[in-house]
Every structure is written in structure tokens, then in C-alpha cells.
N, C-alpha and C positions, 0 to 999 in steps of 0.2 A: 498476620498483621494487616489491618486495614489502613485506609488513607488517613483516618483520624486517630490511629494508634499513637499515644504519646510516649511510648517506650524509647523510640529513637532519639527525639530531642532531649529526653531526660538522661539517656545514656550519654549523649554527646556532651551535655552540660556537666554531668558528673565526671566524665573523663577529663574534660578540659580543666575543670576546677581542681580536680585531683592533681593534675600536672602542675597547675599554677601554685597550689599549696605546697607541693613538694619543692618547687623551685624557690618558694619564698624563704626557705631556709638559708638562701644566699644572703638575704638581708640580716638574718639572725647572726650568721657567722661574721658578717662585716661589722655589725654593731658591737659584737662581743670581742672579736680579735683586734679590731683596729681602733678601739676607743683610746688606747694609750698612744697610738701612732699618729693621730690627727688632732687638731685643736678641739673640735667638738664633733659630736656625731650628727650626721645628717639624717633627716627624717624622710628624705626623698628616696623612694625605692630605687629608681634608676641610678642615682648617684652612688648608692650603697653598692650596687652591682659593679659599677665601674671601679669603685675603690677596691673591692675585693680582687678584681682582675689585675689592678695595678700594684697593690701592696701585699696581697696575701701570698704566703709562702707556697701553699698548695693551690696555685692559681688555676690549674687544670680543672679542679672541681668547681670552682666558682665560674669559670668560663662555661662549663657544662650547664650550670644553673642559669646563667644569663642567656645561653642559647635556647634553653627550654622556654624562658619567659618570652623571648621574641617569637619563637615558633608557635607557641600556644595560641597566638592571635589568628593563625591560619587553620586551627584545628577544626572549628565548626564548619567553614566552607567546604573543606575536603570531606568531612564525615557526612555532610548533607548530600554529597554526590555519590556516596557509596550505595544508597538505596534509591531506586527509581520506581515509581508506580506507572507501569505501562499497560497497554491494552492489547489483547490478542483474540483471535477468533477461535471459538470452540464449538463443536456440534451441540445443537439444542435437541430437545425432545420432540420438536415439530418435524413433520414429514412433508417436504415440498413436492409438488408434482409438475410435470410438463407433458404436454400432449404428444402422442405418437399414434401411429396407425399401422395395421397389418393389411388393410384392405381399403379399396375405394369403390364406392358405388354412388353415382349421382342421385341426390335426393332433393325433394322440394322442401320448403319451409315447414310443411306439415309432417315431414319424415317419410313421404311416399316416394317410391322409386320413380325416376323420370326415364321414360323409355328411350328417347333418342335426343334429349336436349342437355345442354350444359347448364347446371343449376346456377342460380344467380350469384351465390357466394363464390363459385369458381370463376365466373365472369368478372366479378369485382376483383378477385385476386389477380387475374390476368391483367386487367386494366391498371391496377395499382402497381404491379411489378413493372409495367412498361412506362407508366407516367411518373414513377417515383424518381425524381431527378437527384435526390439525396442517396438513393440506392441503399436504403437501410431496412430492407424487408426482413432481415434476420432479427430485428427487434420486435416484430409483430406476432410472435408465437404466443399462444395462450399458456398460462402457467399459474401456479399458486405458490406464494413465498411469503409467509407471515412475518418473517424477521427482516425482510428487505435485503438479505444477503444469503444466497443459496447457490448450490452447484450440483450439476449432474454430469456423470462421467460415463462415456462409452455405451450409450443406449442406441438402439437401432430402430428405424422406422421406414415405412414406405415413403418414397420421395420422388421428386422430379429432378433430373440432372440435365446438364447442357454441356456441349462441347462446340467451340467456335474455332474456325481456321481462317486465316487471312489468305484469300485467293486472288489478291490484286495482280499477282504475277500472271494469272490466266487471262487478264483483260487484253482484248485486241483493240488497239487504238488506231483509228483512221484519221490521219492528219495530212494537211497540205499547207505549204508555205509556213511551216512551223506552228500551225494552229490545228487543233483537233476538232473535228465536227461530229465524231461518233465514237462510242465505247461499247464493246461487245464482250459478252462472256459466252463461251461455247456451251450450248444447251442451257443457257441461262438468260438473265435480263440484259437489256441494252439501253443505252442513252444516246439521244441525238439532239442537236440544237445547242443553244447557248444557255447560260445561267445555271444555278444550282439545281440539281435534280437527284431523284432517287427512283430506283425501280427494284421491286422485291418480288420474288417468286419462288415456287417450290423447285428445287434443283437436286442434282446429284453430280457435283463437280469434283470436289477434292477426294483424292485417294486416301487421305488420312482419316476420313470419316466412313470409308467403305466397310470397315469392320464393326461399326456401331449400328445396330438396328434402331432406326428412328421411330420408336413406338409411339411417339406423339406426333412429330413431323420434322421435316428438314427443309430449310429455305436459304436463299442467298439474297443479300441486299447489295446493290451496286449504287454507290453514291459518288457524286462529283460536285464539289462546291463551285468550281469554275471549270466548265467543260473545255474552255480554250486552253487550260493549263493541264497538260497530261499528267503532271505530278500530283494533282489534286484528287485523282481517282482512288477510290477505296472500295474493295469488294470483300465481303465477309460471308462465309457460309457457316451456318449453325445447325446442329442436330440436337433435338430435345427428346428425352426418352425417360421411361420409368426406371427407377433403380431402388436399391436399398442403401440408405445412408447411415453411417455411424457418427454420432454427434457427441459433442460436449457443449454444455450451456452453463452460463453463470448469470446471477442477478446481483447487481451491486447498486445500492441506493435506489432500489426499485426498478432499475433499468435492466432488461434482459438482453443478453448477447449469446448467440449460439454459433457454432462453427462445425462444419462437416469435416471429420477427420479422414474418412475414406468412403468410397462408394463401391457397390457391386451391382452389375447389370447382367441380364440374361439376353444375349443377342439372338437367341432362338425364339424369344417371346414376340410373336408377330400378331398383327391384327387378324381377327377371325370373326366371322359372323355368328359363331356359336360357342366359342371357347374363350374363357377369361385368360388374361395374361398372368402367368404364374412365375414367381421368382422364389427360388430356394437357395439362398446363400449358404456357404459352409458354416458349420457350427462355430468354428473359430472366429468367424466374422461377427456373429450375433452374440458371442459370449455365452452361448447356451450349449454346453457340452453334452447335456443329457438328452436333448431332442432337437430335431430339425424344425426350424421356424419357416412357415410358408407365408409369402406375401402375394397378394393377387389384386388385379384391377379388372373390374367388371367389363366385359367386352363391349357392351352397349355404351357405357360411359366413356370408354377409350375411343370408340368410333365417333362419338359426339364431340369430344375434345379435339380429335384430329380434324374433323370437318370444320369446326369453329376456328381453330388456329390457322388452317390453310386459307380460309376465306379472309380472315382479318389481317394476316401478314402478307398477303398477295396484293400488290397495287403499286401505284407510281404517284409522283408528284414533283413539284419543283417551285422555285422562286425566281422571278425575273422582274424587269422594270415595270411590268404591267400588274404585278401582284403575285399571289401564291395560290396554289391549289394542290390538294392531296386527296387521294382516293379514300383515305380513312384517317382517323386520329392516330391510330397505331403507326401507320406509315410515316406520318408527320413526326411522331415521337422518335422513330428510328432515325430519321433524317437529322433531327436536332441534337441527338446525343453525341457526346464527344468520345465515348468509348462504347461501341456497340457490344463487344464481348461482355463487358461488365454489366451492361443493362440486361442482357439475356440471362446472365447468372442471377441477377436480382429477380427477374421474372420467374426463373425456376424455383428460387427460394420462396417467393410469394405463393406460387402454386402448391409447393410442398406444405407450407403452413396451413393452407386450406384443407389439404388432404388429411393432415394430422389432426385438425380440429373437428373433423367430422367423426362422430361416434360410430365406430365400426362394430361395436358390441363384442369385440374379440380381444383386442390388445390391452386396453386400459392404459392409464398414464404411466410414465416412467417416474420412479421415485428417486429422490436425491438426498442431499444433506442441507439442512437449514443451519446456518451459522449465526452465532450470537457473540457479542463482545463481553469479555470478562477482564477485570483489572487484576493484575498479579504483581508481586514484588520481584523486581529484578535487582540482584546484588551485583554491583559492578566492582569486582575485587581490586582492579588496579587503583581505584580511588582510595582504597583502604591502606595502601602502602604508607602514606604520610602519617595518618593517625596512629597506625601500629608502630611506626618508627619512633614517633614522639612519645608514645606510652613507654616504649622500651628505654628510651633515653631518660625519661622522667623517673622510671623505676630504678635505673642504674644510679642516677643522681641522688635519689632519696636514700638508697642503700649506702652510697658513699658518704653522705652527710651523717647518717646514723653511725657509721664506723668512725668517722673523723671526730664527731662530737663526743662519742664514748671514749675515744683515745685521749682527747684533750680535756675531758671532764667538764664539758660545757653544760650548764644548767638548761633545762627545757623551759625556756621563758617565752618562746615564740617571738612575737613582736611587741610585748608589753612595754609601755613607757614607764611603769612603776619600777621595773628592773633597772632601767637607766637612771632613774631618780635616786634609788637606794644605793646603787653601786657605781654611779657615774663619777666622772672626774670633777673635783671641786665642790661636791655637795654630798654630804653624808647625813642621811636622815635617821640613821640608827644611832642609838646611844652606845658608848663603849662598854657599858655594863650589861647591855642586852645580848641575848643570843643572836648570832648572825641570821639575817633574814634571807633565806634562800629559796623559799617557795612563794608562788604567787598568792596563795591563800593568806600566808602570814604577812606578806607585803600589803595586801588589801586591808587586813585588820589594823596594822600599824599606821597606814596612810590615813585612816579615818580619824585619827587623833592628832594629826599633824597639820599645821597651817603654814603655808609658804606664800611668798609674794615675789613678783618679778620687778626688780629694781634696776635703775640705770646706774652703771658704774662710772667712776670718774674718767675713765678712758673713753666714754661715749658708748660703751656696749651695754648689754643687758645681762642680768644674772638672777637666777632663782634663789632666794634667801629664805631660810626657815625663820619664822617669828621667834624672837627671844634670843637670837644669835647676833 
């Protein structure tokens, strides 16, 4: 059934009208049985029902009919709620793709290998990751999704990972008279003087990072917003390294979102002048039980990135009453960020996107599912309880009326006014010599030859009188 299918409203109308017609027998019984009990028959349907309830011997049957008449008014609203046209997502025949990579080699815009330089696209990714104050690098990955609603589950790719540790507890504070004039990190950066400052350099401080091979680089930033306040000091050490990431990604309303479910690293993959960095995660990690997947980073590209990151993230700067000065824009961005760990994570994601978007001629994109919306009929069965109950009551009432009228030999006149005129109290339109008029067809034939008029009685009432009487 589609949205324009008329079967439901037709069924609803037929069911409610059927219940109404069945219950209209209440008026028939009232008009027939109570004619001799009241002064005149009422033509108002509701009053006939009340009369049946009050005066009828078998009042339970009439009450059932009256109940049906009242409840049938709520039949349509309930039946309309039984069926709902809802929308759901189903797979389409389109195949969406999202980039991934098994290898990284720095290349120029012409596709030529760069011997010892970081290519411009990777430089842009590094700067974007550091300068992105919204930290939404995960939305910048290349993909195709023709339906605007796609998903990818559990695909793996070469990636950049990061791990940061708060090492503020290692800071040595030199203070006099409750004021600090110097902050030192053992084998790391230091700060002296007044005003907000930052000093960032390559370090090896935290033991928590000793087990991670910094295949990209490792550094520490020492920051003090107010050097005279010892509680304002912040020191964070971060390690960045190549890894294999397992991802899920979604596209909704054209906006891509991805998340790394897990990562795998090779801590024996060290920089070498002649050997690439090789990563071979277990088959269970890559969901490839049939073969081992190898990921590698070109050793020249790795050395170039290491040199670039070391130079750009090493430096100092600060802000005081005379102004501000920073050794590089990246150092200034590290100083201005409110969450250094989150910013470095965003940097790693931006670099990963760049690696994945470079065609390595090996992996190819990951395939997912493109979803499309379809409309379906949802039957809400609890809403059907009332219509079903009403139909059951109406059927029971109709059966009761059939049995009662058969037992009392009531003619099937429905609600014809001719029956009341031919057999009503105080007016007999039939001749004593004629056969009794018991059928509507004979009543119609007889009525075509009879003339009657409504006259005022001496008592001030009105009476229907046959001409000639």
C-alpha cells in the first residue's frame, strides 16, 4: 500500500458506517415497540435511543446499541492511527568510497618523488591541524557518497597517531618571597622572567612515553600564563608516530565524520637512512584472515617530516606589556590553545588524511554502504484494539437485534415513515376491505393514491388527516 492507497479510508468508512447501520436498529425497535407506550413517536434518533433504554423490556440490547452509536464517532480517529507511513534507511545499489593508504612517499604536484622535502600538501595538512581552532580535521577526508548518507565499517589505513602526557609534576619552580621567577624541566625547556611564555623543544622526559618509538618526533611544551603564579605552569610532552588505524566513518546530510576505533604500532620501526618503516599488524586487526597486509613509510619521506616537525615545533615566545613575540606561528598556536593534547590529536588526524589522500597505487579506496530512504507501512496494532472491539460489539448487537425481531415478529421496515403512517396510532390509511399493507413496496403503491393534510386540532395540536375523512 502506498501513501495514496484509498483502501484504508474506504475500509474505515465502510466499517464505521456498518456499525452505525447495525446500531440504527435501536430506532426501529423503539418506533415499533414503544408506539403504544408513548403519546407520539419521536423522529429524533437520540431520543428514540433514550426511550428504548428507559422503557424497553430488553433494555440491555438497546443499551448496547446506544453504546455503539456513541463509540462509532471515535472509530475513524483510532483507525487512522493504526497505519503510519514511516521512513527508514535501506542499502542502495551505489557503492561509496573513502580514501585509505598502505604506503606513504612524498610526491610533488607532478607526482614525482621528492628526495628530502616535505611536499606542500603535507605542509598544508600540518599547518591546518595546528591552526584549526575548531579541531574538526576528521571531517576533511576525501570520499564519495552519492546519496548523502553512507557508512564504512572497520577499514584499516596507514595513519599518524599521537600520545600526550602531562608532565607538569616534573617542573622545577624557583621562587622567592612567594613569587616564582623561573620554571625548569629536567633535560627540557625552561622559562624565566615575567609574563605569559612558552618554550617548546625536543625532549625525552616522561617514562610513560619510553615504550613508544617516536617515528615522527617527540617534544615538550612548557607554558606559563602568569609566571609569578606557580599554579599556572603547564608542561605537556607529546610523541607522534606512524601507526595503522582501524576506522569507522559515516556521511549524514553530506557531512563526513570518522573515528579511529583502534590503532597498532611497530615500536621497532626506527628511522633509517636506507630502510623504510615497515608495519605489519596481525590479520585480526586488518580483518584480512587470508593474508598479511604490509604498511610502509618511505625512509626519505619519514626523515623529511621528522626534520620539518622538529624545526617548526621547537621555539619560544611570550606576551608582556611591551607586546608579543613568537619564534614561529606554530609555537604561537600551541601557546593560544586551551587543550594542547586535543590540538595534537587534531594535527595527527590532519596528517593522516593527507597520507590517505595520496594515491599509493596499492590499496585503493575502502568500500562502504550507501543508504537511501524508503517509505514503508508501519501497522501499530495497539491502536486497532478500539476499532476491533467496536466491530465485535456492533456484530453482537446486530445478531441480538436479528434474534429479537425474529422472536417478536417485527417487520423489516428499517426507518421508513410510511410504516408509521400506515400503522401508526390515530391514523389508518388502509381500507378495512383491503389486504394488510405489510411491505414497503405495497405501502409505496398505496401511498401514491392517497392524499393527506396536516390540520390543527381544537386542542391546539396538529394532526395528519386523510382527505375525505
